[in-house]
C-alpha positions in Angstrom: -27.1 -8.9 -10.9 -30.5 -7.3 -10.7 -32.4 -8.4 -13.8 -34.0 -4.9 -14.1 -34.2 -3.1 -17.4 -30.9 -2.5 -19.1 -29.3 0.8 -20.0 -26.7 3.0 -18.4 -28.3 5.4 -15.9 -27.9 9.0 -16.8 -27.4 11.9 -14.4 -30.4 12.4 -12.3 -32.2 9.4 -13.8 -34.4 8.0 -11.0 -34.5 4.2 -11.6 -35.2 3.2 -8.0 -37.4 0.2 -7.3 -40.9 1.6 -6.7 -41.7 0.2 -3.3 -39.6 1.1 -0.3 -36.6 2.5 -2.0 -33.3 0.8 -1.4 -31.9 3.1 1.2 -34.6 5.7 1.3 -36.7 6.5 4.4 -38.0 9.3 6.4 -35.8 10.9 8.9 -36.9 11.9 12.4 -40.4 13.3 12.5 -41.7 16.3 14.3 -41.5 20.0 13.9 -39.4 21.0 16.9 -35.9 22.5 16.5 -34.2 19.3 17.6 -36.2 17.3 15.0 -35.3 19.8 12.3 -31.7 19.7 13.3 -31.7 15.9 13.3 -33.3 15.9 9.8 -30.6 18.3 8.6 -27.7 16.5 10.2 -28.9 12.9 9.5 -31.1 13.0 6.4 -32.4 10.1 4.5 -32.7 6.4 5.5 -32.9 5.9 9.2 -31.7 2.3 8.9 -28.5 3.4 7.4 -27.8 5.9 10.2 -28.7 3.4 12.9 -26.5 0.7 11.5 -23.7 3.2 11.0 -24.1 4.3 14.6 -23.6 0.8 15.8 -20.5 0.4 13.7 -19.3 3.8 14.9 -19.6 2.7 18.5 -17.6 -0.4 17.7 -15.1 1.7 15.9 -14.7 4.0 18.9 -14.1 1.0 21.1 -11.5 -0.3 18.7 -9.8 3.0 18.4 -9.8 3.5 22.2 -8.2 0.1 22.7 -5.7 0.8 20.0 -4.9 4.3 21.3 -4.5 3.3 24.9 -2.6 0.0 24.4 0.8 0.0 26.2 3.8 0.5 23.9 7.5 0.2 24.6 8.8 3.5 26.0 11.0 4.1 22.9 12.8 7.4 22.7 14.6 6.6 19.4 16.8 4.2 17.4 19.8 4.5 15.2 17.5 3.5 12.4 19.1 0.2 11.9 16.9 -2.9 11.9 18.1 -6.3 13.2 17.7 -8.2 10.0 20.7 -10.5 10.3 23.9 -11.1 12.2 26.3 -8.5 10.7 29.3 -8.9 12.9 31.1 -11.2 15.3 33.4 -10.1 18.2 35.6 -12.6 19.9 36.0 -12.9 23.6 37.4 -9.6 25.0 37.2 -8.0 21.5 35.8 -4.5 21.6 32.7 -3.5 19.6 32.2 0.3 19.0 28.8 1.4 17.6 29.3 5.0 16.2 27.3 7.8 14.7 24.6 7.5 17.4 22.3 10.2 18.8 21.1 9.9 22.4 17.5 11.2 22.5 16.1 13.2 25.3 14.6 11.1 28.1 16.7 8.0 27.4 17.5 6.0 30.5 18.4 2.6 28.8 20.0 1.4 25.7 19.3 -1.8 23.8 21.8 -3.5 21.5 21.0 -6.6 19.4 23.4 -9.2 20.7 23.7 -13.0 20.9 26.2 -15.1 22.8 26.7 -18.3 20.8 29.4 -19.8 23.0 27.7 -19.1 26.3 26.1 -22.5 26.6 23.5 -21.3 29.0 25.9 -19.5 31.3 25.2 -15.9 32.4 27.2 -13.4 30.4 28.6 -10.1 31.6 29.2 -7.1 29.2 31.1 -4.0 30.1 31.7 -0.8 28.1 31.6 2.9 27.9 29.2 5.5 26.4 30.8 8.7 25.1 28.5 11.6 24.3 28.7 15.4 24.4 31.9 15.4 26.5 30.5 12.7 28.8 32.3 9.4 29.4 30.1 6.9 31.3 31.0 3.4 32.2 28.3 0.8 31.7 27.8 -2.8 32.6 25.1 -5.5 32.4 24.6 -9.2 33.0 22.4 -11.4 30.8 21.0 -14.8 31.6 19.6 -15.6 28.1 22.3 -16.1 25.5 19.9 -16.1 22.5 20.1 -13.3 20.1 17.8 -10.4 20.9 17.8 -6.8 22.0 19.8 -6.7 25.3 19.0 -3.9 27.7 21.7 -1.9 29.5 20.8 0.8 32.0 22.6 4.2 31.5 24.3 5.4 34.7 23.3 9.0 34.0 19.9 9.2 32.1 19.8 12.0 29.5 16.8 13.6 31.1 15.3 16.4 29.1 18.2 17.1 26.9 19.7 15.3 23.9 23.3 14.3 24.4 24.2 14.7 20.7 26.5 12.4 18.8 27.6 9.4 20.8 29.7 6.2 20.6 28.9 3.1 22.5 31.7 0.6 23.0 31.2 -2.9 24.5 33.1 -6.1 25.2 32.6 -9.4 27.0 35.3 -11.2 29.0 33.1 -14.3 29.1 32.3 -15.2 25.5 32.1 -14.0 21.9 29.3 -11.7 20.7 27.1 -11.9 17.6 25.9 -8.5 16.5 22.5 -8.0 14.8 22.0 -5.3 12.3 21.4 -4.5 8.6 22.9 -3.1 5.5 22.9 0.7 5.6 23.2 3.7 3.4 25.1 6.6 4.9 25.9 10.2 4.4 29.4 10.9 3.4 32.1 11.4 6.1 30.0 9.8 8.9 32.0 7.7 11.4 31.8 3.9 10.9 31.1 1.3 13.6 33.9 -1.3 14.1 34.6 -4.7 15.6 38.2 -5.1 16.9 39.1 -1.9 15.0 37.9 -3.3 11.7 35.2 -1.0 10.3 31.7 -2.2 9.3 31.5 -0.4 6.0 28.2 -1.5 4.5 26.4 -2.6 7.6 25.7 -1.4 11.1 24.5 -2.7 14.5 20.9 -2.2 15.7 20.6 0.1 18.7 17.4 1.4 20.5 16.9 3.9 23.3 14.3 3.6 26.0 12.9 5.6 28.8 13.4 4.4 32.4 12.4 0.9 33.4 8.7 0.6 34.3 7.7 3.5 32.1 5.2 2.9 29.3 3.5 5.0 26.7 0.6 4.7 24.3 -0.5 6.1 20.9 -2.8 8.5 22.7 -0.1 9.8 25.0 2.4 10.5 22.2 0.3 11.2 19.1 1.4 14.8 19.0 5.0 13.7 19.3 4.5 11.2 16.5 3.1 13.8 14.2 6.1 16.1 14.9 8.4 13.2 14.1 6.5 12.6 10.8 7.4 16.0 9.6 11.1 15.3 9.5 12.5 15.7 6.0 9.1 17.4 5.0 9.6 21.0 5.9 7.2 23.3 4.0 4.5 20.6 3.6 2.3 21.9 6.5 3.9 20.4 9.6 2.2 18.5 12.4 -0.9 20.7 12.2 -1.7 19.3 8.7 -1.6 15.8 10.1 -4.0 16.7 12.9 -6.3 18.1 10.1 -5.9 14.8 8.2 -7.0 12.9 11.4 -10.0 15.1 11.7 -10.6 14.7 8.0 -11.0 10.9 8.5 -13.9 11.7 10.8 -15.5 14.1 8.3 -15.1 11.6 5.5 -16.7 8.9 7.6 -19.8 11.1 8.2 -20.0 12.2 4.6 -19.8 8.6 3.3 -22.6 7.5 5.5 -24.7 10.6 4.7 -24.2 9.9 1.0 -25.4 6.3 1.6 -28.5 7.5 3.5 -29.4 9.9 0.7 -28.2 7.9 -2.2 -31.5 7.7 -4.0 -31.4 11.5 -4.5 -28.0 11.5 -6.1 -26.9 11.3 -9.7 -24.3 8.9 -11.0 -22.0 11.9 -11.6 -22.3 13.0 -8.0 -21.6 9.6 -6.6 -18.5 9.1 -8.9 -17.1 12.5 -7.9 -17.6 11.8 -4.2 -15.9 8.5 -4.4 -13.0 10.1 -6.3 -12.7 12.9 -3.7 -12.6 10.4 -0.8 -10.0 8.3 -2.6 -8.0 11.4 -3.2 -8.2 12.3 0.5 -6.9 8.9 1.4 -4.0 9.1 -1.0 -3.0 12.5 0.3 -3.3 11.4 3.9 -0.7 8.7 3.2 1.5 10.9 1.1 1.9 13.4 4.0 2.4 10.7 6.6 4.8 8.3 5.0 8.6 8.9 5.3 10.4 9.5 2.0 10.7 6.4 -0.1 8.8 4.3 2.4 6.3 3.3 -0.2 6.8 -0.2 -1.8 9.7 0.1 -4.3 9.2 3.9 -4.2 12.9 4.7 -4.2 13.4 2.8 -7.5 10.3 4.2 -9.1 11.4 7.7 -8.2 14.9 7.1 -9.5 13.5 6.1 -12.9 11.2 9.2 -13.0 14.0 11.6 -11.9 16.4 10.3 -14.5 13.8 10.5 -17.3 12.8 14.0 -16.3 16.4 15.2 -16.0 18.0 13.6 -19.1 15.1 12.6 -21.4 16.4 9.0 -21.4 14.8 5.9 -19.9 16.6 4.0 -17.2 18.7 0.9 -18.0 16.8 -2.3 -18.5 19.8 -4.5 -17.7 22.6 -4.4 -15.1 25.5 -2.2 -15.9 27.9 0.3 -14.4 25.5 3.2 -13.9 24.1 3.6 -10.4 20.3 3.3 -10.0 20.1 6.5 -7.9 21.4 10.0 -8.6 23.9 11.5 -6.2 21.1 13.7 -4.8 18.8 10.8 -4.2 21.6 8.7 -2.7 22.4 11.5 -0.3 18.8 11.6 0.9 18.7 7.8 1.3 21.9 8.0 3.3 20.4 10.6 5.6 17.4 8.4 6.0 19.3 5.2 6.6 16.9 3.9 4.0 18.0 0.3 3.5 18.0 -0.5 7.2 14.6 0.9 8.1 12.2 -0.2 5.3 12.0 -4.0 5.5 10.5 -4.6 9.0 9.2 -2.9 12.1 12.2 -3.5 14.3 13.6 -0.1 13.7 12.2 3.4 13.0 12.8 6.0 10.3 15.0 8.9 11.2 12.9 11.5 12.9 15.5 13.8 14.2 15.8 17.1 12.3 19.5 17.0 12.6 19.5 14.3 9.9 17.4 16.5 7.6 19.8 19.4 8.1 22.8 17.1 7.4 21.2 16.2 4.1 20.6 19.8 3.2 24.2 20.7 3.9 25.5 18.0 1.6 22.7 18.4 -1.1 24.1 21.7 -2.5 25.4 21.0 -6.0 24.6 17.3 -5.9 24.0 15.8 -9.3 20.5 14.9 -10.3 21.5 13.3 -13.6 24.0 10.6 -12.8 21.6 7.8 -11.9 19.4 5.9 -14.3 21.0 2.5 -13.8 19.2 -0.8 -13.4 16.9 -1.3 -10.4 15.1 -4.4 -9.3 11.5 -3.2 -9.5 11.3 -0.3 -11.9 13.6 -0.3 -14.9 12.1 -3.4 -16.6 9.0 -1.3 -17.4 8.3 1.1 -20.2 8.8 4.8 -19.6 5.0 5.6 -19.9 4.2 6.0 -16.2 7.6 7.6 -15.4 7.2 10.2 -18.0 3.8 11.2 -16.7 4.6 11.1 -12.9 7.8 13.2 -13.7 5.7 16.2 -14.7 5.5 17.6 -11.2 9.2 17.0 -10.8 9.9 19.0 -14.0 7.6 21.8 -12.8 8.6 22.0 -9.1 12.1 20.6 -8.4 13.8 23.9 -9.1 11.7 25.6 -6.4 11.4 22.7 -3.9 13.9 20.4 -2.3 13.9 16.7 -3.0 11.6 15.5 -0.1 9.1 18.3 -0.9 9.1 17.3 -4.6 8.5 13.7 -3.7 5.4 14.7 -1.7 4.1 16.7 -4.7 4.7 13.7 -7.0 2.8 11.5 -4.5 -0.2 13.8 -4.5 -0.1 13.8 -8.3 -0.1 10.0 -8.3 -3.1 10.1 -5.9 -5.1 12.1 -8.4 -4.8 9.3 -11.0 -5.5 6.6 -8.3 -8.7 8.5 -7.2 -10.2 7.9 -10.7 -10.3 4.2 -10.0 -12.9 4.8 -7.3 -15.0 6.8 -9.7 -14.8 4.1 -12.2 -15.9 1.5 -9.6 -19.1 3.5 -9.2 -19.7 3.5 -13.0 -18.9 -0.2 -13.2 -21.4 -1.0 -10.5 -24.0 1.2 -12.2 -23.7 -0.9 -15.3 -24.1 -4.1 -13.3 -27.0 -2.8 -11.1 -28.8 -0.1 -13.2 -31.5 0.5 -10.6 -29.7 -0.1 -7.3 -27.9 3.1 -6.5 -26.9 1.8 -3.0 -24.7 -0.9 -4.8 -23.0 1.9 -6.8 -22.0 3.7 -3.7 -20.9 0.6 -1.9 -18.5 -0.3 -4.7 -17.2 3.3 -4.8 -16.7 3.4 -1.0 -14.8 0.2 -0.8 -12.5 1.2 -3.6 -12.0 4.7 -2.2 -11.2 3.7 1.4 -9.4 0.4 1.0 -6.5 1.1 3.2 -3.6 -0.5 1.3 -4.9 0.9 -1.9 -4.9 4.3 -0.3 -1.3 3.8 0.9 -0.1 2.8 -2.6 -2.0 5.7 -4.1 0.0 8.1 -1.9 3.3 7.0 -3.2 5.2 7.0 -6.5 4.4 3.6 -7.9 3.5 2.4 -11.4 0.8 0.2 -9.9 -1.4 3.3 -10.2 -1.5 3.2 -14.0 -2.1 -0.5 -14.3 -4.9 -0.2 -11.7 -6.4 2.8 -13.5 -6.3 1.2 -17.0 -7.6 -2.1 -15.6 -10.7 -0.4 -14.2 -11.2 1.6 -17.4 -10.9 -1.6 -19.4 -13.6 -3.3 -17.3 -15.9 -0.3 -17.6 -15.6 -0.4 -21.4 -16.2 -4.1 -21.5 -19.3 -3.9 -19.3 -20.6 -0.9 -21.4 -20.3 -3.0 -24.5 -22.0 -5.9 -22.8 -24.8 -3.8 -21.4 -25.4 -1.3 -24.2 -23.9 -2.9 -27.2 -20.6 -2.4 -28.9 -20.1 1.2 -30.1 -17.2 2.0 -32.5 -15.4 4.7 -30.5 -15.7 2.8 -27.3 -14.4 -0.4 -28.7 -11.5 1.5 -30.3 -10.9 3.1 -26.9 -11.0 -0.4 -25.3 -8.3 -1.4 -27.7 -6.0 1.5 -26.7 -6.6 0.9 -23.0 -5.8 -2.8 -23.5 -2.5 -1.9 -25.2 -1.7 0.5 -22.3 -2.1 -2.1 -19.6 1.3 -3.9 -20.1 2.9 -0.6 -21.0 2.1 0.5 -17.5 3.2 -2.7 -15.8 3.7 -6.3 -16.9 0.8 -7.4 -14.6 -1.4 -5.6 -17.2 -1.2 -8.7 -19.3 -3.4 -10.4 -16.8 -6.4 -8.5 -18.2 -5.8 -9.5 -21.8 -7.6 -12.8 -21.5 -10.5 -10.9 -19.8 -10.7 -8.6 -22.8 -10.9 -11.6 -25.2 -13.6 -13.2 -23.1 -15.5 -9.9 -22.8 -15.4 -9.4 -26.5 -16.9 -12.9 -27.0 -19.6 -12.1 -24.4 -20.5 -8.9 -26.2 -20.8 -10.6 -29.5 -23.0 -13.4 -28.1 -25.3 -11.0 -26.3 -25.7 -8.6 -29.3 -25.9 -11.0 -32.2 -26.5 -8.7 -35.1 -24.6 -7.9 -38.3 -22.5 -5.1 -36.9 -21.5 -6.5 -33.5 -18.6 -8.7 -34.7 -17.2 -6.0 -36.9 -17.4 -3.4 -34.2 -15.7 -5.6 -31.7 -12.9 -6.2 -34.2 -12.0 -2.5 -33.7 -10.4 -3.7 -30.4 -7.4 -5.5 -32.1 -7.3 -2.9 -34.8 -6.9 -0.1 -32.4 -4.3 -2.1 -30.5 -2.3 -2.4 -33.7 -2.5 1.2 -34.6 -1.8 2.3 -31.0 1.3 0.1 -30.9 2.6 1.7 -34.0 2.1 5.1 -32.5 3.8 4.0 -29.3 6.7 2.2 -31.0 7.8 5.0 -33.4 6.4 8.1 -31.7 5.7 8.2 -28.0 8.3 5.8 -26.8 11.2 7.6 -28.5 9.8 10.9 -27.2 10.0 9.5 -23.7 13.6 8.4 -24.2 12.8 4.7 -24.6 13.9 4.2 -28.2 11.7 2.0 -30.4 9.0 1.0 -28.0 8.5 -2.6 -26.9 5.3 -4.1 -25.6 6.7 -6.9 -23.4 8.5 -5.3 -20.4 10.0 -7.8 -18.1 10.2 -7.7 -14.3 13.8 -8.2 -13.3 13.0 -11.0 -11.0 12.2 -13.1 -14.0 15.8 -13.0 -15.1 17.2 -14.5 -11.9 19.3 -17.5 -12.4 18.1 -19.7 -9.6 15.2 -20.0 -7.2 15.7 -18.9 -3.6 13.5 -19.1 -0.6 12.3 -15.6 -1.1 12.4 -15.1 -4.8 9.8 -14.9 -7.5 9.3 -17.7 -9.9 12.1 -18.7 -12.2 11.6 -19.2 -15.9 11.2 -22.9 -16.5 9.1 -23.6 -13.4 7.0 -26.5 -14.5 3.4 -25.9 -15.5 2.3 -28.6 -13.0 4.1 -26.8 -10.2 2.4 -23.5 -11.2 -1.0 -25.2 -11.2 -0.4 -26.9 -7.9 0.8 -23.6 -6.4 -2.3 -21.8 -7.5 -4.6 -24.6 -6.3 -2.9 -24.7 -2.9 -3.4 -21.0 -2.5 -7.2 -21.7 -2.3 -7.0 -25.4 -1.0 -3.7 -25.7 0.9 -4.5 -29.4 1.8 -4.4 -30.4 -1.9 -0.8 -31.5 -3.0 -0.6 -32.5 -6.6 3.2 -32.3 -6.9 4.3 -31.3 -3.4 3.7 -28.7 -0.7 4.5 -25.2 -2.1 3.4 -23.1 0.9 4.5 -22.8 4.5 1.4 -20.6 5.3 -1.7 -22.4 6.6 -4.1 -20.2 4.6 -2.1 -18.7 1.7 -5.1 -16.8 0.2 -5.7 -15.1 3.6 -2.0 -14.4 4.1 -1.5 -12.7 0.7 -4.7 -10.9 0.0 -6.2 -10.2 3.4 -3.2 -9.7 5.7 -1.0 -8.1 3.1 -3.9 -6.8 0.9 -5.8 -5.0 3.8 -3.5 -4.6 6.7 0.2 -4.2 5.9 1.7 -0.9 4.7 4.9 0.5 3.2 7.5 -2.3 2.9 5.3 -4.3 5.3 6.9 -2.4 8.2 3.5 -1.3 9.6 0.3 -3.3 10.0 -3.2 -3.5 11.5 -3.7 -5.7 14.5 -4.3 -9.4 14.0 -7.8 -9.3 15.5 -9.1 -6.7 13.1 -7.4 -8.5 10.1 -9.3 -11.7 11.0 -12.5 -9.7 11.3 -11.9 -8.2 7.9 -11.3 -11.7 6.5 -14.6 -13.0 8.0 -16.5 -9.9 6.6 -15.1 -10.5 3.1 -16.2 -14.1 3.3 -19.7 -13.0 4.3 -19.8 -10.4 1.5 -18.9 -13.0 -1.1 -21.6 -15.4 0.3 -24.2 -12.6 0.0 -23.1 -11.9 -3.6 -23.6 -15.6 -4.3 -27.0 -15.4 -2.6 -27.9 -12.5 -4.8 -27.0 -14.5 -7.9 -29.1 -17.4 -6.7 -32.1 -15.2 -6.0 -31.9 -13.8 -9.5 -30.9 -17.0 -11.2 -34.0 -17.0 -13.4 -33.0 -13.7 -15.0 -29.3 -14.7 -15.4 -29.3 -13.5 -19.0 -29.6 -10.0 -17.7 -26.6 -10.1 -15.5 -24.6 -13.3 -16.2 -22.3 -11.9 -18.9 -21.3 -8.9 -16.7 -20.7 -11.2 -13.7 -18.6 -13.5 -15.8 -16.4 -10.6 -16.9 -15.9 -9.4 -13.3 -15.1 -12.9 -12.0 -12.8 -13.5 -14.9 -10.9 -10.3 -14.0 -10.3 -11.5 -10.4 -9.4 -15.0 -11.4 -7.0 -13.9 -14.2 -5.2 -11.5 -11.9 -4.8 -14.0 -9.1 -3.7 -16.7 -11.6 -1.1 -14.4 -13.3 0.4 -13.5 -9.9 0.5 -17.1 -8.8 2.2 -18.3 -12.0 4.7 -15.5 -11.7 5.7 -16.4 -8.1 5.3 -20.2 -8.1 8.3 -22.0 -6.6 9.2 -25.6 -6.2 10.3 -25.0 -2.6 8.0 -23.4 0.0 9.0 -19.9 1.0 9.2 -18.9 4.6 8.4 -15.3 3.5 5.8 -15.1 0.7 6.8 -13.3 -2.4 3.4 -12.0 -3.4 2.1 -8.6 -2.2 -1.5 -7.9 -1.5 -1.4 -4.9 -3.8 -1.0 -7.2 -6.8 -4.7 -7.8 -6.7 -5.6 -4.2 -7.2 -6.0 -4.4 -11.1 -9.1 -6.3 -10.1 -10.1 -3.9 -7.2 -13.0 -2.3 -9.0 -14.2 -5.8 -9.9 -13.9 -7.0 -6.4 -15.7 -4.0 -5.0 -18.5 -4.5 -7.4 -18.8 -8.2 -6.5 -19.1 -7.2 -2.8 -21.6 -4.6 -3.7 -23.7 -7.3 -5.3 -24.5 -8.5 -1.8 -26.9 -5.6 -1.5 -29.2 -7.6 -3.7 -29.4 -10.5 -1.3 -31.8 -8.5 0.8 -35.2 -7.5 -0.3 -35.8 -3.8 -0.4 -36.2 -2.3 3.0 -34.5 -1.6 6.3 -32.3 -4.7 6.3 -30.8 -3.8 3.0 -30.3 -0.2 4.2 -28.6 -1.5 7.4 -26.2 -3.6 5.4 -25.2 -0.6 3.3 -24.8 1.4 6.5 -22.5 -1.2 8.0 -20.2 -1.2 5.0 -20.2 2.6 4.5 -19.4 3.1 8.2 -17.0 0.2 8.5 -14.7 1.3 5.6 -13.8 4.7 7.2 -13.1 2.9 10.5 -10.7 0.5 8.8 -9.1 3.4 6.9 -8.3 5.4 10.0 -7.1 2.5 12.0 -4.8 1.5 9.2 -3.4 5.1 9.0 -2.9 5.3 12.8 -1.3 1.9 12.8 1.4 3.3 10.5 1.8 6.3 12.8 2.4 3.9 15.7 4.8 1.6 13.9 6.8 4.3 12.2 6.9 7.1 14.8 6.3 5.6 18.3 
């Protein structure tokens, strides 16, 4: 939105505004050694460094508060979350929770219990803990009958040693007991919990272990312990030392991002794009190393599809059938992890005891890798395109590495593709703002260090391909708008447009944008060849589909390739409180649902949201601050601050548009394409998830906006133009470029806290 002369900047092309460059400026003056050192360490625009220093101080304060906040003195859990009532014991009926491990330092045990018949009376519970040859009687009295974790003191704390496998049996002579827990996956031949002697086969009771009463801990106290726990199931991937290096790497990245911003006028577009990609790759690797196996959103299902395709050459089933979704090998690992019971909320913790890793290794020998490939909720409705590519590291390495190590390799491979999105954001911003290099770097930085995007990048997830193709699609559209349609680029745009839904069904959200962009290109470049050149887009799509249908898809085990891949949620038979939309949801409901996302007080057909601010809940809370299966999150205060900052950034982008309104012909078409991309993606998701009845838990995930991430980052970067060239503009750039690394590291450490402490 600059109105400066058009044309794509080439490497080394200095197109800066002549007076007081955007973020240029002399560093410290003087010839002394300290001055020379300062100029070397902090070159370029002083305003950038000063603003970044202010943000860094605020970041240090936030990190200090985060790192020193008191946490429950948790020594461990049985990796079972309290998701629902899973059992009921009558008065005097015994409950035995088995397959427990008593961690070192445990002085109390918590069991999720409720007493529905207590009617406000105090309740006594007695029992026995058997562990490592010990048999200790325990007793407790509870005044509150409501369901929650109830704490029982251990008569003999475990001290500095682990007591090994244990069984905890309880009963109440006063009333019945409701038991909270979750569905579980187990290793074979592990003992089952029971109620009244009847085994709990597919569920288990939630148990937590605590240090002595009055003890507390913090992230800072136990960060080393957390990193050690994070290496469970990841032997051979560098251990805790590598995670310490990652933490140091966040500081280095923060410095380099600001240094690049301060010296941006000296840098070529190639340099900025490569730097953005490198920082995005670092973020993806950081999450790949930290996250427990299959803790990425839907990662277990995406991996299962990729493994089956790599092992058998056949795609996974698109419909429900007899075949299991997971191979025996993967099912064993998920059983060792207690996967189902740990992924859906923060009430439990992943298994961090090496004994579980060793138990998996003992049972893994000879386990089949080829007997999965059945239907899964989130993966098998999609084409085999992504899964054939992400399976390449599996094919190359799984014979030499175990399954968890192979998963980490596939995550890093995925992060390589995701990092390209950040480079494309730089190129997109350069087409929008040919002479404002600071805006290029702002767009690249936001994309590279967006924390939830980084966490998805470091997992096996087909979001990566649709995000990549969407960014490439926008780049080609803007290139055609800025520089005119060129045959090979329009043909490439047609192929990329075809690939979007082959990567994931959400890719269809960009098709209206392509049509709009083609119209904008033709209207801007009204000559004899423009329309004919643009028509290469559908022509290339048709040719590409033929190649896919009869060539590539069969090669990837998919048979004759289809273009329309359905998400399994669309085939559900009835709407539920937490489901995605059902086919047949009225158009008026879908429109009302979308309108209420932005204006929750407008009710055309009824109230479709329980959230007060749906847009904030979906795309700020979940889009910026919740990780994994939403079982780790940034603090509420920082999330609200991010929301305010995004609002200010959009207001500044609008101010830029207003300031340059008289030259709208130079930037209006590109801005229309970017805004259409955001609007189309949001609309597509809202239509897909619209329900007649408000959901207590929203179905949308913040990551669904990421096909428009490059567009969003570029729109935010437009705010640079709201300030006239000088120190204020440089300071604004410094705030963003220092703030993004702060948000990135707090997000990563929040996951450390919520998963391992």
